[in-house]
DOTORLUM-762956 format. One line per 3 residues: number of its first residue (from 1); their letters; for each residue x, y, z of N, C-alpha, C. Coordinates in steps of 0.001 Angstrom, whole numbers. Atoms other than C-alpha are relative to their C-alpha. Layout:
% DOTORLUM-762956
NUM) A) X/Y/Z/X/Y/Z/X/Y/Z ~ ...
This chain:
% DOTORLUM-762956
1) MSY) 1430/159/262/30571/-18973/33977/-328/7/-1490 ~ 302/-106/1424/30895/-18537/30209/-432/-1337/-578 ~ 369/1337/474/30793/-22286/29527/-1417/-339/469
4) KYG) 1317/297/-557/27778/-22620/31801/-1095/669/-820 ~ 1013/-717/764/25852/-19960/29875/-113/-550/-1420 ~ 21/513/1368/26865/-21337/26484/-718/-1326/-103
7) MAA) 657/1305/34/25801/-24908/27239/-1472/116/372 ~ 1406/-205/-351/22602/-23683/28872/-795/437/-1228 ~ 682/-455/1215/21712/-21886/25649/-154/-1143/-1003
10) LNL) 67/1099/969/22566/-24875/23443/-959/-1093/462 ~ 941/979/-546/20482/-27068/25764/-1393/588/231 ~ 1308/-669/-88/17579/-24566/25620/-467/149/1436
13) EMP) 302/-119/-1424/17734/-23926/29365/-157/1447/465 ~ 271/-1405/-305/17249/-20136/29201/879/556/1118 ~ -846/-627/-1028/20270/-18746/31096/-495/1404/316
16) DVV) 545/-1291/-416/19587/-15554/33020/634/1184/-711 ~ -544/-1024/895/21842/-13597/30687/135/-615/-1389 ~ -214/456/1370/22136/-13831/26913/1494/-194/-208
19) PRT) -1431/215/245/25523/-15462/26204/414/579/-1344 ~ -471/-586/1260/27714/-14290/23357/1212/-737/-524 ~ -1251/341/655/30376/-15198/20867/247/1064/-1047
22) EYS) -337/-919/1080/32175/-13143/18230/992/-686/-927 ~ -915/548/999/34225/-13836/15096/950/1100/-463 ~ -1061/-871/518/37488/-12221/13964/484/1057/976
25) VTG) -450/-1022/-942/37657/-9847/16922/1277/-454/718 ~ -1244/491/-592/40442/-12095/18249/1223/441/-801 ~ -1082/-545/812/42537/-10636/15416/-60/1509/-140
28) HYD) 90/-1468/17/41510/-7019/16021/1006/516/1032 ~ -1080/-243/-958/44860/-6189/17594/-3/1419/554 ~ 88/-1359/-545/44257/-2441/17948/-973/36/1178
31) LIK) 983/66/-1083/41167/-3139/20051/576/-731/1207 ~ -521/807/-1107/42864/-5822/22125/1105/745/742 ~ -1077/-757/-646/45910/-3629/22776/-562/1123/869
34) KLT) 612/-1075/-780/43691/-781/23922/-612/-537/1289 ~ 691/562/-1158/41783/-3060/26289/929/-695/984 ~ -819/879/-849/44585/-5272/27608/1473/370/45
37) GID) -1417/-305/89/47931/-3784/26588/795/-1050/-753 ~ -687/1066/733/48781/-6989/24712/57/340/-1485 ~ -179/-277/1424/50204/-6440/21216/43/-1333/-747
40) GTL) 104/1274/692/49030/-9413/19178/825/-97/-1258 ~ -841/39/1198/51267/-8444/16257/1425/-449/317 ~ -1353/415/-376/54403/-9321/18213/130/-1517/-74
43) PGK) -198/1453/82/55917/-12798/17782/-462/-715/1266 ~ 460/806/-1113/54185/-15362/19965/-1116/603/829 ~ 1004/-688/-818/51550/-12911/21214/-1432/-159/-531
46) AGE) 1339/90/588/48612/-13699/18890/-929/-857/855 ~ 826/870/-830/47335/-16574/21032/-372/640/1325 ~ 271/-696/-1263/47644/-14544/24223/-1038/1094/-192
49) AAL) 964/-1063/297/45753/-11669/22613/-1398/-579/-198 ~ 1301/630/249/42968/-13985/21432/-633/-468/1298 ~ 525/474/-1272/42598/-15550/24855/-475/1163/867
52) AIT) 340/-1150/-832/42527/-12159/26526/-1357/595/-378 ~ 1266/-616/405/39636/-10788/24447/-1164/-948/241 ~ 1103/927/-264/37572/-13980/24783/-378/-12/1480
55) KLW) 289/-64/-1438/37895/-13746/28572/-639/1332/368 ~ 489/-1332/-353/37341/-9994/28777/-1427/212/-495 ~ 1335/-156/573/34303/-10127/26522/-917/-1184/329
58) EFS) 804/1097/-535/33068/-13315/28212/-654/-847/-1097 ~ 506/913/1020/32724/-15522/25142/-533/-1261/683 ~ 544/1259/-481/30530/-18544/25824/192/-1139/-997
61) INW) -144/1000/1059/31064/-20344/22505/1163/397/-883 ~ -1163/-244/853/34193/-20681/20383/-223/-690/-1346 ~ 251/545/1346/33362/-21130/16666/1298/-582/-542
64) NVL) -1229/612/499/35841/-23601/15180/-299/-1204/-872 ~ 51/1186/853/36314/-26196/12445/1424/-468/-265 ~ -1302/554/371/39181/-28454/11402/114/-212/-1504
67) IGS) -48/369/1414/38324/-29649/7896/-312/1207/-866 ~ 199/-1050/991/38746/-27069/5147/552/-472/-1326 ~ -460/342/1354/40242/-26962/1684/1330/-745/-5
70) QIF) -1260/748/-41/43448/-28653/2885/-183/-1433/-492 ~ 235/1388/412/41812/-31997/2045/-46/-152/-1520 ~ 123/68/1455/41661/-31101/-1677/1342/-20/-721
73) GKW) -1308/19/641/45390/-30887/-2308/63/937/-1190 ~ -143/-838/1205/46063/-29615/-5852/-1332/237/-696 ~ 1295/-115/667/42390/-29999/-6794/-857/1084/643
76) QTS) 778/-1123/-497/41254/-26570/-5707/366/1247/-773 ~ -142/-1253/735/40798/-23159/-7262/420/1115/948 ~ -340/-1207/-743/42444/-19982/-6023/-696/1178/-665
79) MGH) 767/-1123/550/40041/-17099/-6556/566/1352/433 ~ -547/-1236/-536/42288/-14541/-4868/-718/391/1277 ~ 609/-435/-1257/41485/-12723/-1650/374/1448/263
82) AEY) -243/-1399/-342/41096/-9064/-723/555/94/1422 ~ -531/-211/-1338/42640/-7580/2404/-1134/-17/1024 ~ 1000/115/-1061/40693/-8515/5537/668/1/1369
85) AHG) -676/122/-1290/43061/-9460/8354/849/1231/300 ~ -845/-1109/-433/45161/-6999/10351/1253/62/-877 ~ -1175/-192/834/47863/-5584/8065/-111/-590/-1394
88) GTD) 192/557/1344/46360/-7223/4977/801/-1256/-265 ~ -847/1184/162/48306/-10437/5590/-685/-1111/-790 ~ 726/1049/718/45584/-12503/3908/-238/338/-1471
91) RND) 186/-356/1406/45707/-10703/548/629/-1065/-906 ~ -464/1022/936/46077/-13175/-2339/-347/419/-1419 ~ 202/-382/1397/46541/-12116/-5966/260/-1160/-963
94) NIY) -303/1175/816/47325/-15639/-7199/-1302/-692/-396 ~ 1283/520/466/44318/-16732/-9291/241/-1103/-1031 ~ -102/1108/961/44076/-20114/-11037/-1099/-1013/282
97) CPF) 989/1068/-130/41694/-23025/-11634/561/-1249/-666 ~ -546/1222/593/42790/-26649/-12217/-917/-646/-1035 ~ 958/557/960/39731/-27272/-14430/-116/925/-1203
100) SDE) -19/-818/1213/39785/-26090/-18039/-1344/69/-699 ~ 1302/-40/648/36231/-26926/-19123/-1043/-715/865 ~ 1101/553/-777/32837/-28065/-17885/48/-1521/76
103) EEV) -32/1455/-3/33350/-31694/-18878/913/-532/1102 ~ -882/424/-1083/36218/-31951/-16419/-700/98/1356 ~ 764/-153/-1240/33896/-30696/-13688/-1038/-1108/123
106) FGF) 1053/1018/-55/31028/-33018/-14563/568/-1392/255 ~ -605/1304/-166/33401/-35971/-14619/846/-150/1251 ~ -879/37/-1162/35222/-35114/-11390/-460/-1052/1001
109) DPC) 285/1045/-977/35388/-38065/-8993/971/159/1175 ~ -903/-232/-1133/36788/-37157/-5548/709/-1262/485 ~ -642/1243/-455/37449/-40794/-4624/1200/-345/-877
112) EKL) -1083/308/933/39577/-41246/-7733/1151/985/140 ~ -1045/-1028/-4/41450/-37944/-7500/622/214/1389 ~ -449/-381/-1340/41735/-37537/-3717/179/-1180/940
115) GEA) -87/1159/-884/41463/-41032/-2269/-998/87/1129 ~ 965/44/-1088/39340/-42065/696/655/361/1331 ~ -509/-397/-1316/39774/-40574/4145/98/-1203/922
118) DIG) -172/1026/-1029/41081/-42824/6906/-802/451/1224 ~ 896/-430/-1074/38275/-42645/9485/709/33/1348 ~ -716/38/-1273/40503/-43674/12385/973/1149/147
121) EWT) -974/-1093/-45/43183/-41145/11509/-687/1344/172 ~ 678/-1286/-103/40716/-38315/11089/-741/150/1332 ~ 553/-82/-1345/39008/-39190/14361/1058/528/969
124) KNF) -1099/-501/-834/42378/-38665/16041/261/1477/-264 ~ -225/-1409/344/42781/-35377/14159/-1068/893/621 ~ 1079/-775/-621/39383/-34132/15309/192/81/1512
127) DAH) -203/2/-1453/40155/-35165/18895/1133/939/405 ~ -1132/-875/-312/43501/-33379/18841/-389/1468/-151 ~ 450/-1369/233/41900/-30239/17416/-911/471/1135
130) YQN) 910/-343/-1091/39138/-30271/20022/758/166/1318 ~ -744/-79/-1251/41562/-30930/22877/876/1244/56 ~ -800/-1223/54/43773/-28064/21735/-844/1213/380
133) QQN) 895/-1095/-381/40778/-25731/22031/-286/-44/1504 ~ 274/155/-1427/39993/-27138/25458/1175/474/853 ~ -1196/-404/-744/43562/-26554/26603/185/1517/-1
136) HYS) -250/-1437/133/43646/-22965/25351/-1141/832/573 ~ 1178/-734/-471/40087/-21835/26133/-751/-903/983 ~ 483/967/-989/39127/-23560/29376/-1458/210/384
139) DIV) 1365/-266/-469/35833/-21852/30288/-867/487/-1154 ~ 720/-378/1213/34047/-21860/26941/-468/-1283/-670 ~ 451/1161/771/32041/-24242/24745/856/-104/-1254
142) NMT) -874/218/1145/34625/-25567/22304/-581/-1049/-934 ~ 525/923/1002/34112/-27646/19200/1051/-255/-1062 ~ -711/201/1246/35596/-29060/16053/-1054/-168/-1080
145) GIY) 1027/108/1023/33930/-29486/12699/537/42/-1407 ~ -283/81/1432/33814/-29320/8921/-484/1262/-693 ~ 325/-1229/738/33883/-26200/6735/-541/-301/-1389
148) TTC) 296/266/1411/33658/-27732/3262/-1025/-1128/-135 ~ 1004/1059/-94/30505/-29761/3873/-501/-441/-1372 ~ 497/338/1337/28979/-29608/387/264/1166/-949
151) MSG) -172/-1111/934/28547/-26318/-1477/1321/725/220 ~ -1278/-672/-248/31549/-24742/236/1165/-815/-538 ~ -1027/832/598/33610/-27713/-880/49/169/-1510
154) LIA) 56/-182/1451/32440/-27303/-4468/543/1364/-416 ~ -545/-1339/279/33241/-23588/-4353/1522/-24/79 ~ -1454/55/-184/36741/-24328/-3066/671/-767/-1139
157) IFG) -607/813/1052/37398/-26981/-5706/-83/686/-1358 ~ 228/-472/1371/35904/-25358/-8807/77/1517/-160 ~ 80/-1454/108/35717/-21638/-8000/-1372/422/-482
160) WDM) 1345/-476/339/32653/-19478/-8560/-287/-49/-1494 ~ 285/-77/1434/33011/-19033/-12319/-352/-1363/-567 ~ 238/1332/536/33239/-22724/-13144/-1234/-635/643
163) LLS) 1157/569/-682/30658/-23711/-10539/-1306/527/-591 ~ 1239/-579/507/27997/-21302/-11773/-238/-371/-1459 ~ 134/396/1394/28685/-22134/-15399/-557/-1416/-117
166) CAG) 437/1402/60/28242/-25868/-14797/-1398/-188/585 ~ 1323/121/-612/25247/-25523/-12487/-1077/558/-912 ~ 968/-598/922/23551/-23345/-15096/-172/-784/-1281
169) SDP) 83/671/1302/24380/-25356/-18201/-596/-1402/97 ~ 542/1356/-151/23495/-28820/-16865/-166/-312/1488 ~ 203/197/-1432/22029/-28848/-13332/-18/-1477/408
172) KRF) 80/1420/-342/21432/-32611/-13455/1396/-609/132 ~ -1349/561/-68/25032/-33553/-14234/793/640/1148 ~ -666/-645/-1120/26256/-30981/-11742/-485/-602/1319
175) GEM) 542/640/-1187/23940/-32538/-9174/557/-1395/217 ~ -571/1345/-116/25254/-36017/-9921/1438/63/512 ~ -1352/-188/-518/28787/-34764/-9340/-47/396/1477
178) TDR) 181/-376/-1395/27566/-33176/-6095/-254/-1230/866 ~ 244/1246/-726/26259/-36574/-5003/1304/-763/242 ~ -1281/699/-162/29710/-38078/-5616/854/687/1047
181) YCE) -765/-751/-999/31327/-35309/-3586/-491/-326/1408 ~ 546/241/-1338/28988/-35856/-641/236/-1441/442 ~ -303/1386/-341/29471/-39614/-774/1438/-117/481
184) WMK) -1410/-17/-412/33219/-38995/-541/172/656/1369 ~ -111/-720/-1273/32732/-36565/2369/-539/-792/1187 ~ 643/742/-1094/30733/-39095/4404/1021/-602/965
187) RYF) -998/585/-887/33930/-40636/5778/527/1029/1006 ~ -411/-1040/-946/34947/-37318/7308/-1077/196/1073 ~ 1082/-126/-977/31530/-37081/8955/-33/-1206/939
190) AAL) -76/1189/-856/31893/-40637/10221/1083/178/1057 ~ -1081/-263/-956/35188/-39629/11828/-411/1050/1023 ~ 463/-1046/-911/33639/-36485/13303/-971/-579/1030
193) AKS) 959/628/-911/30864/-38623/14813/700/-808/1088 ~ -751/805/-957/33472/-40793/16552/871/847/926 ~ -876/-869/-780/35336/-37787/17974/-571/254/1390
196) NSP) 401/-288/-1375/35188/-36657/21608/-767/1311/154 ~ 650/-1305/-100/33685/-33258/20812/-1519/-159/44 ~ 1464/150/-81/30049/-33147/22024/-754/998/-869
199) VVM) 582/-1037/848/29385/-29995/19947/823/59/-1282 ~ -717/-40/1273/30253/-29889/16241/-559/1115/-880 ~ 385/-1066/919/30210/-27085/13696/-6/-526/-1421
202) IHD) 125/348/1403/28966/-27758/10189/-188/1300/-770 ~ 45/-1227/787/29660/-24944/7742/-255/-323/-1465 ~ 244/184/1429/28298/-24662/4203/-661/1245/-561
205) DIV) 550/-1215/600/27802/-21461/2200/-890/-368/-1182 ~ 903/490/1037/24742/-22613/279/-673/1120/-793 ~ 672/-1135/647/23507/-19128/-674/960/1187/-50
208) WTE) -738/-1246/-112/24737/-15616/-1230/-958/1092/467 ~ 724/-1102/-632/23421/-12166/-304/-1497/-33/-255 ~ 1419/-51/343/20095/-12462/-2127/-672/-1365/92
211) GAF) 595/1314/-151/19517/-16130/-1360/606/-1028/-939 ~ -476/1111/827/19776/-19231/-3528/529/503/-1342 ~ -549/-364/1310/21971/-18952/-6639/-212/-1125/-1021
214) IHP) 511/1040/878/20646/-22230/-8098/-1468/-159/380 ~ 1428/128/-302/16934/-23064/-8312/-189/-773/1314 ~ 211/688/-1282/15631/-24058/-4852/-298/-1492/-135
217) DWY) 284/1431/192/14401/-27376/-6256/1294/-805/-81 ~ -1291/697/116/18028/-28280/-7015/561/-278/1396 ~ -479/196/-1373/18976/-27787/-3357/-753/-1150/659
220) RKY) 823/1007/-665/16101/-29990/-2267/185/-1384/-613 ~ -292/1293/617/17177/-32716/-4657/1413/-469/295 ~ -1407/394/-77/20955/-32632/-4210/724/421/1286
223) IFP) -697/-448/-1212/21901/-30725/-1041/-583/-659/1251 ~ 564/417/-1279/19489/-31587/1750/-110/-1515/157 ~ -75/1468/-169/19140/-35339/1041/1405/-473/368
226) NYK) -1376/345/-361/22930/-35507/1218/328/433/1421 ~ -167/-408/-1389/22912/-33512/4455/-505/-1097/942 ~ 592/1004/-880/20630/-36133/5997/906/-1223/108
229) KMF) -902/1153/-18/23028/-38920/5011/1282/318/766 ~ -1251/-357/-654/26130/-37060/6195/-188/247/1491 ~ 230/-337/-1400/24579/-35864/9458/-468/-1184/828
232) APL) 576/1146/-720/23076/-39257/10347/930/-551/1084 ~ -857/509/-1076/26157/-40545/12226/202/1002/1129 ~ -105/-1009/-1058/26401/-37246/14126/-1215/-74/916
235) IEA) 1226/100/-786/22786/-37574/15224/6/-1279/837 ~ -65/1270/-720/23291/-41211/16167/960/85/1186 ~ -978/-175/-1080/26321/-40187/18250/-413/1074/1001
238) KKK) 560/-1015/-892/24165/-37506/19931/867/1259/68 ~ -700/-1274/83/26367/-34649/18800/-1006/1136/-106 ~ 812/-1194/182/24887/-31187/19074/517/712/-1242
241) ILY) -426/-489/1312/24987/-29894/15492/-323/1481/-138 ~ 140/-1419/313/25583/-26178/14881/265/177/-1490 ~ -74/-166/1455/25144/-24960/11295/229/1459/-350
244) TSD) -322/-1352/453/26664/-21912/9616/-66/92/-1515 ~ -111/-363/1410/26051/-20416/6187/16/1513/-101 ~ 54/-1419/320/26854/-16970/4884/-1274/284/-803
247) GDY) 1107/-397/862/24222/-15004/2984/-1361/-137/662 ~ 1385/77/-458/20439/-15235/3271/-547/-1395/-284 ~ 522/1351/196/19325/-18824/3818/-1380/-187/638
250) TEF) 1314/57/-625/15892/-17961/5229/-909/-1031/-658 ~ 922/896/705/14057/-19936/2528/302/-1471/255 ~ -380/1384/-224/15929/-23096/3559/69/-377/1485
253) VDD) -92/277/-1432/15691/-22856/7346/-762/-1272/358 ~ 809/1165/-343/12901/-25428/7556/615/-1285/-554 ~ -679/1171/573/14784/-27818/5239/1169/-424/887
256) IVE) -1176/291/-825/17871/-27547/7449/-421/-592/1343 ~ 536/580/-1229/15808/-28238/10573/-266/-1492/-201 ~ 332/1398/283/14626/-31482/8955/1249/-877/-125
259) CGV) -1248/755/124/18277/-32493/8486/645/-291/1358 ~ -502/308/-1337/18857/-32578/12259/828/1067/655 ~ -759/-1107/-583/20554/-29225/12867/-733/520/1237
262) ECF) 587/-474/-1251/19998/-27897/16402/266/1474/287 ~ -354/-1400/-253/21540/-24423/16198/400/667/-1302 ~ -296/-771/1202/21734/-21786/13462/961/1140/319
265) VLE) -910/-1142/-86/24634/-19365/13043/-302/896/-1203 ~ 591/-872/1011/23460/-16316/11092/829/1236/-287 ~ -338/-1368/376/24686/-13362/9165/-1274/839/143
268) PLT) 1196/-834/-158/22335/-10355/9420/-1000/-142/-1141 ~ 886/130/1148/20835/-11287/6031/-1098/-1035/226 ~ 1022/993/-310/19026/-14395/7276/-960/571/1039
271) DME) 1042/-590/-829/15743/-13511/8967/-34/-674/1374 ~ -53/563/-1345/16422/-14140/12654/-1370/-7/658 ~ 1335/-52/-587/12891/-13124/13569/-835/-1201/-439
274) YIA) 704/1186/475/11524/-15940/11394/415/-1232/803 ~ -494/1135/-779/13744/-18451/13175/-525/62/1423 ~ 456/-151/-1385/12786/-17055/16581/-1469/-376/137
277) KKH) 1434/246/-104/9055/-17234/15882/-353/-1452/-267 ~ 385/1360/389/8992/-20668/14245/782/-1081/731 ~ -850/1048/-572/11894/-22522/15852/683/437/1295
280) GKT) -730/-554/-1141/12962/-20368/18802/-169/-737/1307 ~ 181/783/-1221/11600/-22746/21456/638/-1380/-106 ~ -544/1350/225/13164/-25866/19923/1433/5/-517
283) HSF) -1335/-102/583/16423/-24594/18397/731/1222/559 ~ -839/-1144/-343/19306/-22345/19359/311/792/-1269 ~ -464/-787/1141/20462/-19507/17122/955/1070/483
286) IGN) -1102/-897/-348/23478/-17222/17105/63/1127/-1014 ~ -100/-1144/896/23553/-13721/15667/-799/1166/550 ~ -545/-192/1332/22916/-11477/14013/156/1492/-266
289) ADT) -247/-1434/147/23972/-7854/14554/802/263/-1275 ~ -585/-308/1301/25028/-6218/11311/1371/650/166 ~ -1363/-528/-108/28788/-5712/11091/150/1345/-682
292) RVL) -82/-1287/708/28198/-2804/8692/-386/1157/910 ~ 380/-1041/-958/26566/-876/11515/1183/325/903 ~ -1192/-249/-808/29671/-1315/13659/1077/706/-811
295) LSG) -1046/-567/838/31872/-353/10734/-202/1491/-244 ~ 208/-1395/422/30235/2929/9805/-1156/702/707 ~ 1136/-625/-670/27288/3593/12135/403/905/1145
298) TRD) -205/-844/-1169/26911/6065/14958/-206/-823/1272 ~ 227/655/-1290/26771/5208/18642/-1469/-391/142 ~ 1424/293/-80/22966/5407/18463/-389/-1135/-939
301) DIY) 277/1084/949/22906/3167/15396/383/-1355/605 ~ -481/1259/-585/24912/522/17237/-925/-448/1123 ~ 952/348/-1055/22591/657/20246/-1280/-572/-595
304) TEV) 1237/457/637/19557/272/17987/156/-1404/-558 ~ -234/1323/583/21113/-2746/16278/98/-1076/1081 ~ -80/964/-1103/21981/-4490/19548/-1382/-231/594
307) KRC) 1346/127/-566/18495/-3790/20887/-902/-808/-923 ~ 796/787/949/16937/-5194/17700/223/-1489/227 ~ -314/1418/-198/18728/-8486/18228/-524/-502/1333
310) MDI) 456/415/-1318/17928/-8617/21927/-1532/-91/56 ~ 1457/33/10/14262/-7815/21323/-525/-1264/-675 ~ 396/1234/685/14047/-10780/18946/373/-1219/819
313) GKS) -550/1225/-553/16177/-13232/20873/-257/-265/1457 ~ 35/199/-1456/15637/-12688/24590/-1078/-973/463 ~ 1075/895/-420/12394/-14646/24753/259/-1450/-402
316) CPG) -333/1347/470/14085/-17678/23166/1119/-575/866 ~ -968/535/-959/16016/-20007/25485/1391/-233/-561 ~ -1291/323/588/18814/-20737/23008/657/1128/-768
319) FVM) -585/-1125/741/19641/-17249/21757/1386/334/524 ~ -1376/-406/-303/23336/-16319/21647/304/1225/-854 ~ -294/-1248/706/24447/-12801/20709/1328/-87/-736
322) AVG) -1244/-111/762/27068/-12194/18027/-190/1025/-1101 ~ 10/-823/1205/27978/-9814/15248/236/-923/-1179 ~ -188/788/1220/27519/-11477/11894/-1/955/-1183
325) NHI) -1067/937/186/29488/-11471/9709/1309/639/475 ~ -1324/-329/-522/32538/-10797/11952/162/1452/471 ~ -481/-1332/-380/34204/-7818/13649/1436/87/-495
328) PAN) -1349/-8/574/37187/-7310/11337/864/1118/552 ~ -993/-903/-577/40322/-5355/12118/-198/1458/-388 ~ 209/-1401/403/39146/-2233/10253/-1212/630/681
331) TPV) 1117/-574/-753/36157/-1746/12578/542/998/1016 ~ -517/-993/-951/36698/1482/14568/-38/-513/1436 ~ -106/497/-1371/37850/702/18091/-1134/529/866
334) DNC) 1070/-563/-823/35345/3070/19662/-1331/-689/-269 ~ 1257/670/320/32494/1379/17815/-53/-1408/595 ~ -58/1304/-676/33635/-2003/19129/-316/145/1475
337) LYY) 239/-235/-1420/33605/-567/22633/-1467/347/270 ~ 1426/-302/-144/30119/896/22156/-811/-1289/-65 ~ 731/1256/180/28899/-2480/20936/68/-861/1260
340) NDF) -147/816/-1199/30302/-4311/23933/-747/608/1183 ~ 715/-664/-1098/28912/-1719/26345/-1504/-261/-97 ~ 1445/179/168/25422/-2061/24877/-403/-1460/217
343) YMQ) 278/1405/-283/25611/-5845/24936/-66/-245/1513 ~ -34/200/-1449/26548/-5748/28626/-1221/621/673 ~ 1167/-660/-575/23727/-3304/29364/-1284/-786/-215
346) LRK) 1264/601/411/21062/-5346/27598/-50/-1507/158 ~ -58/1465/54/22126/-8950/28143/-839/-707/1073 ~ 769/658/-1059/20167/-9640/31347/-1453/-211/-447
349) R) 1403/289/326/16810/-11336/30880/-900/502/1123
């Protein structure tokens, strides 16, 4: 029934229970072992562990993308990475940037440096990725998609230091380079539009914790017009477009609606109540329990946080429950169990 509930929510059909999805909990091996006995750290067991928790916790939607920084080859910055995954396997102390000055950034031409994507080949890649999800997670809304849509692509290529320096010193030239990037990305969106996946995920970290880090007018000149061009083939192909950004993108929710997005994926920083009140009858939204409450809160704190989300979302036909941003491996197991118990108690409409 998980697929049924997930599609009902995305189609604004008000399922009788609030469906759910979660992020990163598929790698919380201590939790999964406690619940199922499966040790995801053993060779060949990670996939089994992930499948087990999605079934046990009745996931209705499986967040997934195919396109990330792999398309940039050597033209990407390594900013390092702190420990996040189980056992700190994702730690990265290798820091470098292939760009030595701002002029190299302003003059960057993705078509020249990276070549043009083969639409037919990438359509096959998207189809294979989507089918792999379908094969592994049979009773769930699966998808494929693009992570490095615009700003996230620029972050991956240039790194934060170079990006902020260039955006601050010459917003116009930085915007012109952004236009070139989005023009180059359009072929990946064309391929995604031709894919078999009826639901697609579009990810783009356009803001940070306190909101926009470039003047909002810049976004409205260089980001959202490009979104409309890139999303156009998806809309024409009648794909259901889900949109994810970290941080607080409340001030841009209405702009994103105008670009054709049908579902918002939220961290707790974006104002879910605003979305519910203004767009909750016409759009789906996923979120937005605060992961920090699960990490360090009490049992009562966790109940209050789940109830907050349910009180906002239950009256909206497309609400999907989730913890944003993620349930990482360092979240206490008992707190994960409290969270799931409270979700199960409160999910009925």
